[in-house]
C-alpha positions in Angstrom: 0.0 0.0 0.0 2.8 2.4 0.9 4.8 1.6 -2.3 1.7 1.7 -4.5 0.9 5.2 -3.2 4.1 6.6 -4.7 2.8 5.9 -8.2 -1.0 5.7 -8.0 -1.2 9.4 -7.3 1.2 10.4 -10.1 -1.2 9.3 -12.8 -4.0 11.4 -11.3 -1.9 14.6 -11.1 -3.4 16.4 -14.1 -6.9 15.7 -12.8 -5.9 16.9 -9.3 -4.4 20.0 -10.9 -7.7 20.9 -12.7 -10.0 20.0 -9.8 -8.2 21.9 -7.0 -6.7 24.6 -9.3 -3.0 23.9 -8.6 -0.4 25.7 -10.6 2.1 23.3 -12.3 4.9 24.3 -9.8 2.6 24.0 -6.7 1.5 20.6 -8.0 4.9 19.2 -7.1 3.9 19.5 -3.4 1.4 16.7 -3.9 4.4 14.4 -4.3 6.9 16.2 -2.1 4.6 16.6 0.9 4.4 12.8 1.1 8.0 11.9 0.2 9.6 14.5 2.5 7.7 13.4 5.6 8.0 9.7 4.7 11.8 10.0 4.1 12.4 12.4 7.0 10.7 10.2 9.6 11.5 6.8 8.2 14.4 6.1 10.7 12.3 7.4 13.6 9.5 5.0 12.7 11.9 2.1 12.8 13.2 3.2 16.2 9.6 3.5 17.5 8.9 -0.1 16.5 11.9 -1.3 18.5 11.0 0.7 21.6 7.2 0.5 21.7 6.6 -2.9 20.1 6.5 -3.4 16.3 3.0 -4.7 16.0 1.5 -1.8 18.0 3.5 0.7 16.0 2.7 -1.0 12.7 -1.0 -0.8 13.3 -0.8 2.8 14.4 1.0 3.7 11.2 -1.6 1.9 9.1 -4.5 3.6 10.9 -2.8 7.0 10.4 -2.2 6.3 6.7 -5.8 5.1 6.3 -7.2 8.2 8.0 -5.0 10.5 5.9 -6.1 8.8 2.7 -9.8 9.3 3.7 -9.2 13.0 4.5 -7.3 13.5 1.3 -10.0 12.0 -0.8 -12.5 14.5 0.6 -10.2 17.5 0.1 -11.8 20.6 -1.4 -8.8 23.0 -1.2 -5.2 22.5 -2.1 -4.0 22.9 1.5 -6.3 20.2 2.6 -4.9 17.7 0.2 -1.3 18.7 1.1 -2.0 18.3 4.8 -3.4 14.8 4.1 -0.4 13.9 2.1 1.9 15.0 5.0 -0.1 12.8 7.3 0.1 9.9 4.9 3.9 10.3 4.9 4.0 10.2 8.7 1.8 7.0 8.6 4.0 5.4 5.9 7.2 6.2 7.8 5.8 4.5 10.9 4.4 1.4 9.2 7.0 0.7 6.5 10.1 -0.1 8.5 8.1 -2.0 11.1 6.5 -4.2 8.4 9.9 -5.3 7.3 11.1 -5.9 10.9 8.0 -7.9 11.7 8.9 -10.5 9.0 12.2 -11.1 10.9 10.3 -11.6 14.2 7.4 -13.6 12.7 9.3 -16.1 10.6 12.2 -18.3 11.8 15.6 -17.9 10.1 16.0 -20.2 7.1 13.9 -21.1 4.1 10.6 -19.9 5.6 12.0 -16.4 6.3 13.7 -16.3 2.9 10.4 -17.1 1.2 8.7 -14.4 3.2 11.4 -11.9 2.1 10.9 -13.0 -1.5 7.2 -12.4 -1.3 7.8 -9.0 0.4 10.2 -8.0 -2.4 7.7 -9.1 -5.1 4.9 -7.1 -3.5 7.2 -4.0 -3.2 8.3 -4.3 -6.9 4.8 -5.0 -8.1 3.3 -2.2 -6.1 4.8 0.5 -8.4 3.4 -1.2 -11.5 0.0 -1.9 -10.0 -0.2 1.7 -8.9 0.3 3.0 -12.4 -2.6 0.9 -13.8 -4.8 1.2 -10.7 -4.3 5.0 -10.7 -5.3 5.1 -14.4 -8.4 3.0 -14.0 -9.7 4.7 -10.8 -9.2 8.2 -12.2 -10.8 7.4 -15.6 -13.7 5.2 -14.4 -14.5 6.8 -11.1 -12.7 10.0 -10.0 -9.2 11.1 -9.0 -10.3 11.0 -5.3 -10.4 7.2 -5.5 -6.6 6.9 -5.8 -6.8 7.9 -2.1 -10.1 6.3 -1.1 -8.8 2.9 -2.3 -6.4 2.8 0.7 -9.3 2.9 3.2 -10.7 -0.6 2.9 -7.2 -2.1 2.5 -6.0 -0.3 5.7 -9.0 -1.3 7.8 -8.6 -4.9 6.7 -4.9 -4.9 7.7 -5.8 -3.5 11.1 -8.4 -6.2 11.7 -6.2 -9.1 10.5 -2.9 -8.1 12.1 -3.7 -9.1 15.7 -4.9 -12.5 14.4 -1.6 -13.4 12.6 1.2 -11.3 14.0 2.6 -11.5 17.5 3.9 -8.5 19.3 7.7 -8.1 19.3 9.9 -7.8 22.3 10.4 -4.2 23.4 13.8 -2.7 23.7 15.0 0.3 25.7 16.1 3.4 23.8 15.5 7.0 23.2 13.7 8.9 20.5 15.7 11.5 18.6 12.7 13.8 18.1 14.9 16.9 17.7 16.9 15.3 14.9 13.8 14.1 13.1 12.1 17.5 13.3 15.1 19.6 12.3 16.0 17.4 9.3 12.5 17.2 8.0 11.8 20.9 8.5 15.2 21.8 7.0 14.6 19.8 3.8 11.0 21.1 3.6 12.4 24.7 3.7 14.9 23.9 1.0 12.2 22.4 -1.2 9.9 25.4 -0.6 12.7 27.8 -1.5 13.2 26.1 -4.9 9.4 26.0 -5.7 9.0 29.6 -4.5 11.9 30.7 -6.7 10.2 29.1 -9.7 7.1 31.3 -9.1 8.5 34.5 -7.7 12.2 34.6 -8.5 15.4 34.3 -6.6 15.2 37.8 -5.1 11.8 37.2 -3.4 12.0 37.7 0.3 10.3 34.4 1.1 12.6 32.5 -1.3 15.7 34.0 0.5 14.1 33.4 3.9 13.4 29.7 3.0 16.9 29.0 2.0 18.3 30.8 5.1 15.9 28.7 7.3 17.0 25.5 5.5 20.7 26.3 6.3 20.0 27.0 9.9 17.9 23.9 10.4 20.2 21.5 8.6 23.3 22.9 10.5 21.3 22.4 13.8 20.5 18.9 12.7 24.1 18.0 12.1 25.1 19.4 15.5 22.2 17.5 17.2 23.2 14.2 15.6 26.9 14.7 16.4 26.0 15.0 20.1 23.0 12.7 20.5 23.5 9.4 22.4 21.1 7.6 20.0 21.0 9.7 16.9 18.3 9.1 14.2 21.0 9.4 11.6 24.3 8.0 12.8 26.9 10.3 11.2 29.5 7.6 11.3 27.7 6.0 8.4 29.1 8.7 6.2 32.7 8.1 7.2 33.1 5.0 5.0 33.7 6.3 1.4 31.8 3.4 -0.2 28.7 4.0 1.9 28.9 7.8 1.5 29.3 7.4 -2.2 26.3 5.0 -2.3 24.1 7.6 -0.6 25.2 10.3 -3.1 24.5 8.0 -6.0 21.0 7.2 -4.7 20.2 10.8 -3.9 21.3 11.9 -7.4 19.4 9.2 -9.3 16.3 9.5 -7.1 16.3 13.3 -7.7 16.3 12.7 -11.5 13.8 9.8 -11.3 11.1 11.6 -9.4 11.3 14.6 -11.8 11.2 12.4 -14.8 8.0 10.6 -13.8 6.3 13.8 -12.7 6.9 15.7 -15.9 6.4 12.8 -18.3 3.0 12.1 -16.7 2.0 15.7 -17.5 3.4 15.4 -21.0 1.6 12.2 -22.1 -1.8 13.4 -20.7 -1.7 17.2 -21.4 0.2 17.2 -24.7 -0.3 13.7 -26.2 -3.8 13.6 -24.9 -3.6 10.2 -23.3 -6.3 9.1 -20.9 -5.3 8.1 -17.4 -5.4 4.4 -18.3 -3.3 4.9 -21.4 -0.8 6.9 -19.3 -0.6 4.1 -16.8 0.0 1.6 -19.6 2.6 3.9 -21.1 4.8 3.6 -18.1 4.5 -0.2 -17.7 7.5 -1.0 -20.0 9.7 1.0 -17.6 8.8 -1.2 -14.6 9.6 -4.3 -16.7 13.1 -3.1 -17.7 13.7 -2.0 -14.0 12.9 -5.5 -12.9 15.2 -7.0 -15.7 18.1 -4.8 -14.7 17.6 -5.6 -11.0 17.5 -9.3 -11.8 20.7 -9.2 -13.9 22.6 -7.2 -11.2 21.5 -9.6 -8.5 22.7 -12.6 -10.5 26.0 -11.3 -11.7 27.1 -9.1 -8.7 29.2 -12.0 -7.2 31.0 -12.3 -10.6 31.8 -8.7 -11.4 31.3 -6.8 -8.2 29.2 -3.7 -7.7 31.2 -1.0 -9.4 30.6 -2.0 -13.0 26.9 -2.0 -12.4 27.0 1.4 -10.8 29.0 2.8 -13.7 26.9 1.3 -16.5 23.6 1.9 -14.7 24.4 5.6 -14.0 25.7 6.1 -17.6 22.5 4.6 -19.0 20.4 6.9 -16.7 22.3 9.9 -17.9 21.9 8.9 -21.6 18.1 8.4 -21.2 17.7 11.8 -19.4 19.9 13.6 -22.0 17.7 12.1 -24.7 14.6 13.5 -23.0 16.0 17.1 -23.3 15.1 16.8 -27.0 11.4 16.3 -26.3 9.1 18.7 -28.3 5.4 19.2 -28.7 5.7 17.2 -31.9 7.3 14.2 -30.2 5.3 10.9 -30.2 5.3 8.4 -27.5 7.6 6.0 -29.3 10.1 8.6 -30.6 10.2 10.9 -27.7 9.2 9.0 -24.6 9.5 5.2 -24.8 13.2 4.9 -25.9 14.7 7.2 -23.3 12.5 5.8 -20.5 13.6 2.2 -21.3 17.3 3.2 -21.2 16.8 5.2 -18.0 14.8 2.4 -16.4 17.3 -0.3 -17.2 20.1 1.8 -15.7 18.0 2.3 -12.5 17.4 -1.4 -12.3 21.1 -2.1 -12.4 21.6 0.3 -9.5 18.9 -0.6 -7.1 20.1 -4.0 -5.7 23.7 -2.9 -6.2 23.3 0.2 -4.0 21.3 -1.7 -1.4 24.0 -4.3 -0.9 26.9 -1.8 -1.0 25.1 0.4 1.7 25.2 -2.5 4.2 28.6 -3.9 3.1 31.1 -3.9 6.0 28.4 -2.7 8.5 28.0 -4.5 11.9 24.9 -6.7 12.1 23.1 -4.4 14.6 23.6 -1.4 12.3 22.6 -3.0 9.0 19.0 -1.7 9.5 20.2 1.9 10.0 22.4 1.7 7.0 19.7 0.4 4.6 17.1 2.6 6.2 19.3 5.6 5.6 19.5 4.6 1.9 15.7 4.5 1.7 15.4 7.9 3.4 18.0 9.3 1.0 15.9 8.1 -1.9 12.8 9.8 -0.7 14.4 13.1 0.4 16.6 13.2 -2.7 13.5 12.7 -4.9 11.8 15.6 -3.2 14.7 18.0 -3.5 15.4 17.0 -7.0 11.8 17.5 -8.1 11.9 21.0 -6.5 15.1 21.9 -8.3 13.7 20.7 -11.6 10.5 22.7 -10.9 12.6 25.9 -10.5 14.2 25.3 -14.0 10.8 24.3 -15.4 9.1 27.5 -14.0 11.8 29.8 -15.5 11.8 28.2 -18.9 8.0 28.0 -19.2 7.6 31.6 -18.2 10.1 32.7 -20.9 8.4 30.5 -23.5 5.0 31.9 -22.5 6.2 35.4 -23.3 7.4 34.2 -26.8 4.0 32.5 -27.5 1.8 35.4 -26.3 2.0 37.5 -29.5 0.9 34.4 -31.6 -1.9 33.7 -29.2 -3.2 37.3 -29.2 -3.1 37.3 -33.0 -4.6 33.9 -33.7 -6.6 32.9 -30.6 -10.3 32.8 -30.6 -12.5 35.0 -28.3 -13.4 31.9 -26.3 -9.8 30.9 -25.8 -8.9 34.5 -24.7 -11.8 34.4 -22.2 -10.5 31.1 -20.9 -7.0 32.5 -20.6 -8.4 35.5 -18.6 -9.8 33.1 -16.0 -7.0 30.5 -15.8 -3.9 32.5 -16.9 -2.8 29.4 -18.8 -2.3 29.5 -22.6 -4.6 27.0 -24.4 -3.3 24.5 -27.0 -1.3 24.7 -29.2 0.5 27.6 -27.5 0.2 26.0 -24.1 1.7 22.8 -25.4 4.8 24.7 -26.5 5.1 26.3 -23.1 4.7 23.0 -21.2 7.1 21.1 -23.5 9.8 23.8 -23.4 9.7 23.8 -19.6 9.9 20.0 -19.4 12.7 19.6 -21.9 14.7 22.3 -20.1 14.1 20.7 -16.7 15.7 17.5 -18.0 19.0 19.3 -18.4 19.7 19.4 -14.6 18.2 15.9 -14.3 20.8 14.6 -16.7 23.5 16.5 -14.7 22.4 14.7 -11.6 22.8 11.3 -13.3 26.3 12.5 -14.4 27.1 13.3 -10.8 26.1 9.7 -9.9 28.4 8.4 -12.6 31.3 10.5 -11.4 30.7 9.4 -7.8 30.7 5.7 -8.9 33.9 6.2 -10.9 36.0 8.2 -8.4 34.6 7.3 -4.9 33.4 3.7 -4.9 36.2 1.2 -4.0 34.2 -1.8 -2.8 35.3 -5.2 -4.1 33.2 -8.1 -5.0 34.7 -10.1 -2.1 33.2 -7.5 0.2 29.7 -8.5 -0.9 30.1 -12.3 -0.8 28.4 -12.6 2.6 25.6 -10.4 1.4 25.0 -11.6 -2.1 22.2 -13.9 -1.0 20.3 -11.3 1.0 19.3 -8.6 -1.3 16.0 -9.2 0.3 13.3 -6.6 0.1 15.1 -4.3 -2.3 14.1 -0.6 -2.7 10.7 0.9 -1.8 
């Protein structure tokens, strides 16, 4: 349910935008409000399960996620939907790490637990693909609100069945690093807001400057808190190992590019190509297939070649796919402008996912493996939020410039009805609006490609892990990435 939610809402974005009158730049908050709180509180959620009991915390997270989904489905104003998405992120951050930990405590070590991890991995991988199709069907056949309402019966069923099948875990003593969780999440939220505000009001706007200043203060405070905390939410020593630090940089960079790609391609296929929500969901299915293929290949051949070749090839393919998407235009078709670069990008991401997961826990003590892998997942979510915000800043500037170029043509050739619509919405209609949207998207893919190049450079110059370092881990890729 948590994995599915990251894709099911994407397909409904154009309909959410029209229904609640989001601007394209503000629409990114529908994604970022969820991913920021989910990523920022993920490690705290795992700690809560250890201290308070995993079954209790798991059920609390599911109930919170379910309530937030219900509230979001009834939203009538943009702020109401965004508040619900924040609450969903909190619920997901509580439920997600405890669900994985509960498998460890429920199933004995050996074939039974391995089978449980295999099913968990299959559900996690399938959740993204199912979300694309389910989001399309619910949006087209019912309403965009059902991409949120669908979580309610599932969540209630989970809460009813959990006490019947899952035992409570043993509780451990420990402390909650609330200050670290709050300062890190608030700092990243301020950074994201600064980028989105800059896209709308410019870099000299007082709120833009204030947001970046607040982000610096909060993130510095976070680093100081973590360096002095007895039980920090983010153990800074995890970054002292060059391989692990490099892995986090690669994941952050690739996630930043990936979140932006999915967000803007969804808008392109529905608003420019005119795809229905179901057609848009089907358009993305080939990407999930090649991601799975890449992940399967890397898992099979990691013991043979080691992780670095997969990081290099995967990051290079991601960069090529994103660079190709900078050529997208309003005349591009799905096959010529979308499918090819998405397949290349997706295969590159597939090569990286399992590789990065294993490298992140390589050389880590058994009791810290959860923190190392959890930090990688948090990096993915937070990196995606910041990357999407950065791309939105570029998109906003490029689309504004293109709108000024298209305005004379619209004023000369537009009908009276189109001009009346423009006076209400302040958005140029097709075909002028298509040119504006496409120019913004193609320009936004330039920094996305640069992020993939950063991942490639990090893999080349920083990563030094050998295949022998992964021998003990090669059979435990386990749940993979969320």
